[in-house]
C-alpha positions in Angstrom: 0.0 0.0 0.0 2.8 2.3 0.9 4.4 1.5 -2.5 1.2 2.6 -4.3 1.1 5.9 -2.5 4.8 6.6 -3.4 4.1 5.8 -7.1 1.0 8.0 -7.1 2.9 10.9 -5.5 5.8 10.5 -8.0 3.3 10.5 -11.0 1.7 13.7 -9.8 5.0 15.4 -9.4 6.1 14.4 -12.9 2.7 15.5 -14.4 3.1 18.8 -12.6 6.6 19.4 -13.9 5.4 18.5 -17.4 2.5 20.9 -17.2 4.8 23.7 -16.2 7.0 23.1 -19.2 4.1 23.3 -21.7 4.2 26.6 -23.6 1.4 29.0 -23.0 -0.1 29.8 -26.5 -1.3 33.4 -26.8 -3.4 34.8 -29.6 -1.1 36.6 -32.1 -3.2 39.7 -32.7 -0.3 41.6 -34.3 0.0 39.0 -37.0 -3.8 39.1 -37.7 -3.7 42.9 -37.8 -1.3 42.8 -40.7 -4.2 41.7 -42.8 -6.7 44.2 -41.7 -8.6 46.1 -44.4 -6.5 49.3 -43.9 -3.2 47.4 -44.1 -4.3 45.4 -47.1 -5.0 48.7 -48.9 -1.4 49.6 -48.6 -0.3 46.2 -50.0 -2.9 45.5 -52.7 -3.6 49.0 -54.0 -6.4 49.3 -56.7 -8.3 46.2 -57.7 -11.0 47.6 -60.0 -11.7 50.5 -62.3 -14.3 53.2 -61.2 -15.2 55.1 -64.3 -16.1 58.8 -64.2 -18.1 59.6 -67.3 -17.8 62.9 -69.0 -21.0 64.8 -69.7 -20.4 65.9 -73.3 -18.8 62.8 -74.7 -18.6 59.0 -74.3 -15.1 59.3 -72.6 -14.4 58.6 -69.0 -11.4 59.0 -66.7 -10.3 56.9 -63.8 -7.7 56.6 -61.1 -5.6 53.5 -60.6 -3.0 53.0 -57.8 0.0 50.7 -58.0 3.2 50.4 -56.0 4.6 53.2 -58.2 1.9 55.6 -57.2 -1.5 56.9 -58.4 -2.1 57.2 -62.1 -4.9 59.0 -63.9 -6.2 57.9 -67.3 -8.6 59.2 -69.9 -10.4 56.5 -72.0 -12.3 56.8 -75.3 -14.2 53.6 -75.8 -15.2 54.6 -79.3 -11.6 55.0 -80.4 -10.5 52.2 -78.1 -7.8 54.4 -76.6 -6.4 54.9 -73.1 -3.9 57.6 -72.3 -2.5 59.2 -69.2 -4.5 62.3 -68.3 -1.2 64.2 -67.7 2.5 63.7 -67.4 2.8 62.9 -63.7 6.5 63.9 -63.4 6.0 67.2 -65.2 2.9 67.9 -63.2 4.6 67.4 -59.9 7.5 69.6 -61.0 5.1 72.4 -62.2 3.1 72.2 -58.9 6.4 72.5 -56.9 7.5 75.5 -59.0 4.1 77.3 -58.7 3.6 76.8 -54.9 7.1 76.4 -53.5 5.7 73.3 -51.8 7.6 70.1 -52.7 5.5 67.5 -54.6 6.6 64.2 -56.1 5.0 61.9 -58.7 4.3 59.0 -56.3 2.4 61.1 -53.8 0.1 63.3 -55.8 -3.0 63.5 -53.6 -5.3 64.9 -56.3 -9.0 65.3 -55.3 -12.2 66.5 -57.0 -11.1 66.4 -60.7 -13.6 68.4 -62.7 -13.7 68.8 -66.5 -14.3 72.4 -67.6 -14.2 74.6 -70.7 -16.1 72.1 -72.9 -13.9 69.3 -71.5 -10.6 70.9 -72.7 -9.3 71.5 -69.2 -9.5 70.1 -65.8 -9.7 71.8 -62.4 -8.6 69.9 -59.3 -7.5 70.2 -55.7 -4.3 68.9 -54.1 -3.6 68.4 -50.4 -0.3 69.6 -49.1 1.7 68.3 -46.1 1.7 71.8 -44.8 -1.0 72.7 -42.2 -3.3 75.7 -41.9 -6.2 76.7 -39.7 -9.4 75.1 -40.7 -11.9 77.5 -42.3 -15.3 76.7 -41.0 -18.5 78.7 -41.3 -20.4 80.2 -38.4 -22.9 77.3 -38.3 -20.3 74.6 -38.0 -18.5 76.6 -35.3 -21.7 76.8 -33.2 -22.2 73.0 -33.5 -18.6 72.3 -32.5 -18.5 74.7 -29.6 -22.1 74.8 -28.4 -24.6 77.6 -28.4 -24.4 78.0 -24.6 -20.7 79.0 -24.5 -19.8 82.7 -24.3 -17.6 84.6 -26.7 -14.5 84.3 -24.5 -14.7 80.5 -24.6 -15.0 80.6 -28.3 -12.0 82.8 -28.7 -9.9 80.7 -26.4 -10.8 77.4 -28.2 -7.8 75.8 -29.9 -7.9 76.1 -33.6 -8.0 72.9 -35.6 -5.2 72.5 -38.1 -5.9 70.8 -41.5 -3.7 70.1 -44.6 -3.4 73.1 -46.8 -5.2 72.9 -50.2 -4.1 74.2 -53.6 -6.4 74.6 -56.6 -5.1 74.2 -60.1 -6.3 74.4 -63.7 -4.7 72.2 -66.3 -5.1 72.6 -70.1 -5.2 69.1 -71.7 -4.0 70.2 -75.1 -1.3 72.8 -74.2 -0.4 70.9 -71.0 -0.1 74.2 -69.1 -0.7 74.2 -65.4 -2.1 77.3 -63.6 -2.3 77.9 -59.9 -5.7 79.4 -58.9 -4.6 81.7 -56.1 -7.9 83.5 -55.4 -10.1 80.5 -56.1 -12.9 80.1 -53.5 -13.4 76.5 -52.6 -17.0 75.4 -53.2 -18.8 74.2 -50.1 -19.5 70.5 -49.8 -23.1 69.5 -50.4 -25.2 68.9 -47.4 -25.7 65.2 -46.5 -29.5 65.7 -46.7 -29.5 67.2 -50.2 -30.3 65.4 -53.4 -29.3 67.9 -56.1 -31.0 67.6 -59.5 -28.7 67.1 -62.5 -29.4 70.6 -63.8 -28.4 71.9 -60.3 -31.5 74.1 -60.1 -33.4 72.1 -57.4 -32.7 70.2 -54.3 -34.8 67.4 -52.7 -34.8 66.4 -49.1 -37.2 65.0 -46.4 -38.6 66.5 -43.2 -41.1 65.1 -40.8 -41.3 62.0 -43.1 -42.4 64.0 -46.2 -40.7 65.2 -49.3 -39.6 68.9 -49.6 -37.7 70.8 -52.2 -36.0 74.2 -52.5 -34.4 76.1 -55.4 -30.7 76.6 -55.8 -30.7 80.1 -54.4 -32.2 79.0 -51.1 -29.9 76.0 -51.1 -26.9 78.3 -51.4 -28.2 80.0 -48.3 -28.3 76.7 -46.5 -24.8 75.9 -47.5 -23.7 79.0 -45.7 -26.1 78.6 -42.7 -28.8 76.0 -42.4 -30.5 78.0 -39.7 -31.0 81.1 -42.0 -34.6 82.2 -41.4 -34.9 83.5 -45.0 -34.6 80.1 -46.5 -37.8 79.2 -48.4 -38.7 75.5 -48.8 -41.7 73.8 -50.4 -43.6 70.7 -49.3 -44.1 68.1 -52.0 -46.0 65.4 -50.1 -48.3 65.4 -47.1 -49.1 61.7 -46.3 -45.7 60.7 -44.9 -45.7 59.2 -41.4 -43.2 57.3 -39.3 -42.3 53.9 -40.7 -44.1 54.9 -44.0 -41.8 57.7 -44.8 -40.5 59.3 -48.0 -37.2 59.8 -46.3 -34.3 57.4 -45.8 -34.4 54.9 -43.0 -33.3 55.6 -39.4 -31.3 52.5 -38.7 -28.4 53.4 -36.4 -30.2 56.3 -34.8 -31.1 56.2 -31.1 -34.5 57.0 -29.8 -33.3 60.2 -28.2 -31.7 61.4 -31.4 -35.0 60.8 -33.3 -36.8 63.1 -30.9 -34.0 65.7 -30.9 -33.7 65.8 -34.8 -37.4 65.2 -35.7 -37.8 68.7 -37.4 -34.4 68.7 -39.2 -33.8 68.1 -42.9 -32.9 64.5 -43.8 -31.7 62.7 -46.9 -33.9 61.0 -49.5 -32.9 58.2 -51.8 -34.1 59.2 -55.3 -32.9 58.7 -58.9 -33.2 61.7 -61.1 -33.9 61.6 -64.8 -31.0 63.2 -66.8 -33.3 66.2 -67.8 -34.2 66.8 -64.1 -37.9 66.6 -65.0 -38.7 63.4 -63.1 -37.3 61.3 -60.3 -38.0 57.8 -59.0 -37.9 56.4 -55.5 -39.0 53.4 -53.4 -41.2 54.0 -50.4 -41.3 51.4 -47.7 -44.2 50.6 -45.5 -43.0 49.1 -42.2 -45.9 50.0 -40.0 -47.1 46.4 -39.4 -43.5 45.0 -38.9 -42.7 44.4 -35.2 -40.1 46.4 -33.3 -36.6 45.3 -32.4 -34.3 47.0 -29.9 -30.6 47.5 -29.5 -29.1 48.8 -26.3 -25.7 50.3 -26.4 -24.6 49.5 -22.8 -21.2 51.2 -23.1 -22.5 54.6 -24.2 -21.7 57.5 -22.0 -22.9 58.9 -19.7 -25.8 56.4 -19.9 -26.8 53.4 -22.1 -28.8 54.4 -25.2 -31.7 52.6 -26.9 -32.4 52.2 -30.6 -35.8 51.0 -31.8 -36.3 50.0 -35.4 -38.5 47.6 -37.4 -37.2 44.1 -38.2 -39.0 41.0 -39.6 -37.8 37.9 -37.8 -37.7 34.5 -39.6 -41.2 33.0 -39.8 -43.1 36.3 -39.0 -45.9 37.1 -41.4 -45.6 40.9 -41.0 -43.2 42.0 -43.7 -42.2 45.4 -45.2 -44.1 46.5 -48.3 -42.3 48.3 -51.1 -43.8 50.9 -53.5 -42.2 52.2 -56.7 -43.0 55.9 -57.2 -42.3 58.2 -60.1 -42.6 61.9 -59.6 -43.1 64.6 -62.2 -41.2 67.4 -60.7 -42.6 70.1 -63.0 -46.3 69.0 -62.4 -45.5 68.3 -58.7 -47.4 65.0 -59.1 -46.6 61.3 -58.4 -47.5 58.0 -60.0 -47.5 54.7 -58.1 -46.2 51.9 -60.4 -48.0 48.6 -60.2 -45.3 46.1 -59.2 -47.3 43.6 -57.1 -46.1 40.3 -58.6 -44.8 38.2 -55.8 -45.7 38.1 -52.0 -43.2 39.8 -49.8 -41.2 41.0 -52.8 -38.4 43.7 -52.6 -38.4 46.5 -55.2 -35.3 48.5 -56.1 -34.4 51.2 -58.7 -31.2 50.7 -60.7 -29.5 53.2 -62.9 -28.9 52.1 -66.5 -25.2 51.8 -67.1 -23.6 53.9 -69.8 -22.1 51.8 -72.6 
């Protein structure tokens, strides 16, 4: 019996020593992070062509990045030709000469290419490595600082530094580059604005209905959304929550819904090229049951999001309506699309060939 105890004790000791020698395997998060989407972008570069079609011809331009930098091409499908939009080495040298700011071919951060002068020239913006104070309008400043702060607090707030921007105009035939010194950068469109192709009208939603304004009033909104002189026109009157003409509210908390209920919101529409009509899909989710998401780590308190969601097996499903609006007549037509039960309806743009 004593011999058995000794052998058992010896076995336990050996097992303990063996267990101590086993390596502890830890998750190699650093290795996995090498293949994150952001890191893959630095290794793979461009994998597809995103064509930007010109308005007055069948040509298009596109940007393509390789290990040697970004390249910009102009393509004419009719002539079956593809050429560089400009000489990248010469362009970088001309930009350096005109600005005194060093640029190199591999790191041309060109943005917002726009064809002008009957598509004989291009205008574009380039970001510099130099920093300057961010230029924000009074409305954005109020949002950032808060309406309750006094003037002293606003003056003492630290200025935000952003990359300096240069604007250039490049003639495609003469290959002459011009620095636009006094060029006023156009303001970015509001996220709620659907601008017509003729750039004369803007659609948006408010309180679940469709509204529109002309370009003059939209320009006021670009400067200050709270401008009391802005005139807007109501296009529909039957919009309600969960049967709205506006875009969905997925990702918006219940508190944010109440806070922003009277603000302008985006709409998902497809304009006709002549800006006379537009199409959209309106979704009726009123019979669909609620689903809730609680963000328990939100500060200072958890937040609640309520939205409509059809669970598997439930009969209550969203209903989709295809609408076509005549903007000039301010009328709408509901297209008969009822073919299958619980069908989904979408609008797709015809590709340019």
